[in-house]
N, C-alpha and C positions, 0 to 999 in steps of 0.2 A: 410102291407096288399096289396096283388095284386089287379089288376083291377077286376079279377073274384071274389075275396074275398069281395071287396067293393059291387059288385052286389049281392052276397049272403047275405051280411049284411043288405042291404036294404030290402030283402025279408024275413029276419028272424025276428020273434017276438022279441021285445025289451027285454022282460024278459028272453027269452031263450039265447039271445046273451050275456046278463050280466052274466048268469050262466056259459056260455062257457068261457068268458073272453074277454076283449076288446083289440084291438091293436091300432096302431097309430091314433091320431086325424087327422094328415095330412100325409097320407101314403108315398107319393113320397118324401117330404121334410124330414120326419123322417128317412126313409131308407137311403137317401143320407147322412145325418149327421152321422148316425150310421156306415155306410160303411167306411166313411173317418177315423173314430176313429179306426175301426178294421184294416184298411190298415196301419195306423200309428203304431198300436201295433205290427203287424207282421213285419214291417220294423225296429222296435226298440225293439228287444226281451228283456223281463224283465222289461220294462218300464211300470209302472202302470198309466193308463189313465182313466179319468172320462168321461162318456158319457154326452154330453151337454143336457140341458132340451129339446131342439128341437128333440133330438134322442129318448127321452123317453116319450114325452107328449102323454097322452091318453093310454099308454100301461098298461094293468092290467095283471101282472104276473100270469100264471095259477097255481092253487092250485088243488091238488088231494084230493080224499075223505079221505085219511088217514092223512091229515094235512101237507103233504110235500109241501113246497112252493118253486118254482123256483125263483132264484134271478132276479131282474129287468135286470141286465146286461146279464145274460144268455138268458132271454126271448127275449130281443132286438136283441142280436147277432143271435139267431136262426131265428127270424123273418126276419132278413136281409139276412142270408145266404141260407135259405131253399127255394126251389121252387118245382114245379111239376116234374122237370127233375132230381132232386137229391133224396136222401133217408135219413131217420133218424132212429136211434135206441135209445131207452130209457133204460138205465141200472140202476138198483137200486131197493130197497125194497119198492116200492110204487105203486099206481094205474097208470100204464103206459097208460091205455086206455084214461084217462082224458087228459094227455099231448098230446097223439097222436091226439085226437079229436081237441084240440085247434090249433095245428100247421097244421093239415090237412085242417081245415076250413080257416085259415088265409093265408096259402101259397100253399095249394094243394099238399103238400109233402106226398109221401107214406111212410109207416113204413116198416122197413126191419130188418133182423137179424143182429147181431153185425158183422158177417163176411162179410156182403154184403153192409152195410150202409156207405154212404159217410160221414155222420156226426153221432156222438154218443154223447148223453148227459148223465152225471152221477153226482151225488153228490160226493164230495171228499171221503166220507166213503165207497163208492161202487166201486171205481176205483183202481184196483191193477194190478199186472203183468199179471194175467190170462186174464183180459179184454183187456189190451193193445196188447197182443200177438194175440188175436182173430181178432182185427180190421184189415181192409185192409192196407197193408204196401206199396202198389205200387211196382214198379220194376224199374230197370235202364232204361228200354225203355219207361215206362209210370209212372214216379214218381208221377204225379198228381192224380193217383188212390189211393194214400195213404189217409187214413181217417183223419178227424179233430175231436178231442175229446174236447168237451165243458164241462168244469169241474167247478162245484160250490164249492167254498172253504169258510172257515170261515173268513179268513183275508188275505190280500196282503199288504206287506210293503216293501219299498225300503231299501236296506242295510241288514246287519245282525242284526236282532232284538232278544233280549233275550226272553226266554219263551219256549213254547212247539212246535214251528214251525220248518219247514225244511228250512234251508238256502241253496239256489241254487247259484252257481257261474257259470255265463254264459259268453261264448266267441263266437265269430264268426261274420258273416255278420250283419251289422247294429249296432255293438257294437265297440266303439273306442278301448278299451283295454279289460275290463271285467266289469260286473255288478253283484251285489248281490241282490237277491230277497228272502224275507222270506214269506213262504206259510204256513198257518195254516189250519187245517181241511182237510188234505189229508193223504193217506196211504203212509208210508215210502217205501213200496215195489214198488209203482209206480215210485218213483224217483230213486230207485236203478236200476230198469229196464231201465229207460230212460238214466241214467248215463252210462250204459253199452253199449249204442248204438253208441259209437264212431266208425267211419269208415263205418257206414251203409248208410249214405247220398249218393244218393238222396232218398233211400228207407226209409220209416218210417212214423210216424204220426205227425201232428201238434197239439199242445196243446193250447187251449184258456181258460185261468183261469178267473173266474168271482166271484165277491164279491160285493153285493149291486149294485151300479151303476158303478163299476169300472171293468176294464179288463186289463189283461196282457197276452202276448203271448210267447210261447216257440216253435218256428218253428222247423221242422225236421233238418234244416241246422245249428242249434245252438248246440255248444258243451256245455255239462252240467256236472258239478262236484258237489258233496255234501260237504258242509262245516259243521263244528261242530257248534251247536247252542250256542251263548254266554250265560254265566251264568247270572242269575238275580242278 
């Protein structure tokens, strides 16, 4: 929560604030702790990291009227990354207004269309190739204009795990040789699109995968290939 948000919280009736959803109990310390984890995740693609209690204390993940609940990791990540100078888009079949209100209150971030937003949030079931193609990709001159897609998934697991997940083989900066990550609860078309982006760097999008209180990152600099899921 920004300083401005802290001031708004003091002037907002307690019941209304609870309905909106609470953010960090200790905003500065919480944001610092969360930011360190996100930096570590981006520096080590495919590594699953848990947010420490200090990074999540007091955060009440926003829920929409249709029952969709954002994960704690996605909530904390967006609270950390968003501010009034950035923009966010919410993709998916739920009440976007409730999510927009939560993050607008706590960070001052404006909402934008997918083609303009610096950050996009989506549940794994709603993120496919069409969405990824719509997001800002940046350019060779300004690669930092590429978007970050924050994706809620059903599970993240190190290595090639049996079951119905997609096994990703990752290589590139921050990875000694290669690493395997199994992701459940996402659309295969998303990963087929991402695997086809070889040679696009520095153009592209960064992916931040969230599940519960855990995060893993697939930056645009990472080479990605799809592996067959092990049999059970």
